[in-house]
Backbone bond lengths (Angstrom), bond angles and torsions (degrees), N, CA, C in turn:
res aa  C-N    CA-C-N  psi(-1)  N-CA   C-N-CA  omega(-1)  CA-C   N-CA-C  phi
1 M - - - 1.380 - - 1.467 114.78 -
2 A 1.305 120.94 132.49 1.460 122.20 -174.39 1.505 107.36 -91.72
3 P 1.422 117.67 118.78 1.349 120.91 -172.35 1.593 106.29 -78.64
4 P 1.316 122.74 159.17 1.399 128.81 173.80 1.480 107.45 -61.90
5 W 1.401 118.16 132.81 1.367 121.78 -175.57 1.501 109.38 -134.78
6 P 1.263 111.85 103.78 1.555 116.04 -173.35 1.498 119.13 -59.64
7 E 1.274 113.63 -28.55 1.502 117.65 173.48 1.421 120.76 -62.92
8 I 1.409 116.73 -29.82 1.388 124.13 -178.77 1.520 116.11 -112.14
9 Y 1.298 113.51 -2.89 1.505 118.67 -166.36 1.632 107.58 -79.53
10 V 1.272 115.36 131.29 1.535 122.19 -179.58 1.529 107.53 -132.23
11 T 1.259 110.76 146.71 1.525 116.47 170.21 1.544 105.74 -101.46
12 D 1.366 112.35 128.56 1.521 117.62 176.94 1.541 110.65 -137.24
13 A 1.227 112.62 -159.68 1.518 116.72 -177.15 1.580 110.53 -71.08
14 D 1.312 114.56 -27.75 1.427 119.03 179.80 1.621 114.75 -94.51
15 R 1.221 118.71 -24.75 1.481 127.83 172.83 1.526 107.32 -113.03
16 K 1.284 116.74 92.07 1.526 117.34 -173.94 1.544 109.30 -96.35
17 H 1.301 120.52 -11.53 1.421 118.43 179.71 1.491 114.52 -89.76
18 G 1.313 119.31 157.58 1.488 119.39 -174.50 1.402 109.73 -82.28
19 F 1.420 112.81 178.95 1.372 124.22 177.40 1.555 115.08 -56.64
20 D 1.312 117.10 -48.32 1.424 123.09 177.94 1.583 111.41 -50.92
21 A 1.287 116.27 -51.59 1.466 124.39 177.43 1.514 108.95 -58.50
22 A 1.405 119.98 -41.35 1.449 117.39 -178.31 1.484 111.99 -68.19
23 V 1.383 118.51 -31.89 1.469 122.66 174.25 1.472 110.42 -67.26
24 A 1.397 121.92 -43.28 1.467 120.75 175.84 1.536 113.79 -63.50
25 E 1.324 117.18 -39.91 1.443 122.92 173.46 1.523 114.74 -56.63
26 Y 1.371 112.05 -51.41 1.566 122.59 173.75 1.531 108.44 -53.86
27 D 1.247 120.56 -51.43 1.511 124.11 -178.90 1.675 110.80 -57.52
28 R 1.252 115.09 -42.00 1.470 127.54 -177.18 1.587 106.53 -66.61
29 L 1.270 117.97 -49.54 1.405 121.99 -179.59 1.604 112.79 -73.89
30 M 1.276 114.68 -26.34 1.602 114.09 173.07 1.431 114.47 -79.67
31 E 1.209 118.94 -10.34 1.551 123.43 167.14 1.553 107.48 -93.78
32 A 1.293 119.72 -45.92 1.497 117.77 -172.04 1.457 111.94 -71.76
33 F 1.353 121.12 -44.10 1.488 116.65 178.19 1.484 120.83 -52.82
34 P 1.339 115.14 -45.95 1.517 114.61 176.69 1.517 111.48 -69.45
35 A 1.265 118.18 -31.41 1.383 119.42 177.39 1.601 114.85 -65.52
36 L 1.341 113.60 -18.57 1.311 121.88 168.51 1.502 123.47 -91.00
37 G 1.273 109.22 -2.57 1.451 119.05 179.24 1.440 117.72 102.79
38 Y 1.246 117.92 4.33 1.539 125.61 -179.40 1.581 109.85 -82.94
39 E 1.315 114.67 142.07 1.519 116.57 164.40 1.533 107.18 -91.04
40 V 1.354 110.45 128.27 1.503 118.25 178.18 1.411 111.84 -103.20
41 I 1.233 117.98 129.37 1.541 123.34 -177.14 1.577 104.75 -118.79
42 A 1.294 126.82 118.72 1.377 127.50 179.50 1.544 112.57 -80.05
43 L 1.304 118.52 126.22 1.427 122.65 176.59 1.492 109.25 -66.45
44 P 1.449 120.21 135.50 1.349 118.10 175.14 1.428 118.61 -68.27
45 K 1.291 121.65 151.63 1.556 125.56 178.35 1.595 104.10 -82.27
46 T 1.366 116.90 89.04 1.377 118.13 -177.94 1.541 101.44 -151.08
47 T 1.432 110.95 -163.68 1.520 116.83 -177.65 1.478 108.89 -66.31
48 T 1.348 115.10 167.55 1.449 125.43 -179.52 1.619 104.08 -65.03
49 V 1.356 117.74 -44.42 1.356 120.44 -172.80 1.542 112.60 -70.97
50 Q 1.328 116.94 -34.58 1.410 123.47 172.91 1.582 111.87 -68.15
51 R 1.234 114.50 -40.80 1.501 115.76 172.29 1.484 112.98 -61.67
52 A 1.245 120.89 -44.37 1.441 123.03 176.76 1.460 109.26 -59.90
53 D 1.274 118.26 -46.84 1.528 121.89 178.50 1.484 112.45 -57.91
54 F 1.385 117.16 -39.77 1.547 124.16 177.48 1.483 108.60 -62.75
55 L 1.396 115.11 -45.22 1.438 115.58 -179.82 1.524 116.72 -66.28
56 L 1.175 115.14 -37.07 1.560 122.16 179.33 1.398 107.89 -70.03
57 A 1.372 124.67 -38.31 1.414 123.06 170.21 1.470 117.34 -64.11
58 C 1.363 114.21 -40.55 1.466 116.86 171.55 1.585 112.00 -52.76
59 L 1.298 112.30 -46.96 1.457 120.08 -176.36 1.415 112.32 -63.24
60 D 1.427 119.97 -41.60 1.342 121.57 174.06 1.646 118.40 -68.74
61 D 1.330 110.66 -33.39 1.391 116.01 166.80 1.517 112.48 -59.68
62 A 1.332 120.25 -46.57 1.485 120.72 178.93 1.530 111.59 -61.52
63 N 1.288 115.36 -38.46 1.489 117.93 -176.08 1.533 108.90 -68.83
64 E 1.422 116.90 -32.85 1.545 119.19 -178.49 1.574 109.44 -67.14
65 T 1.392 114.80 -37.07 1.441 116.32 -174.08 1.512 112.30 -82.28
66 D 1.353 120.11 -5.42 1.460 124.33 -179.86 1.531 113.59 -77.09
């Protein structure tokens, strides 16, 4: 799950709600998904390349445990 990140957050034609609404939505989803049985992993607030590497490592870990 990508957390709200004020340093890169922008409002545009596709993302019309403000940062406070994004935080509220993130908080709701972080409660709702585990309640529905999903494992939620927060993406680190780092570079795009590092986030992609983190995601790929998580997928590799998930495949190894199956």
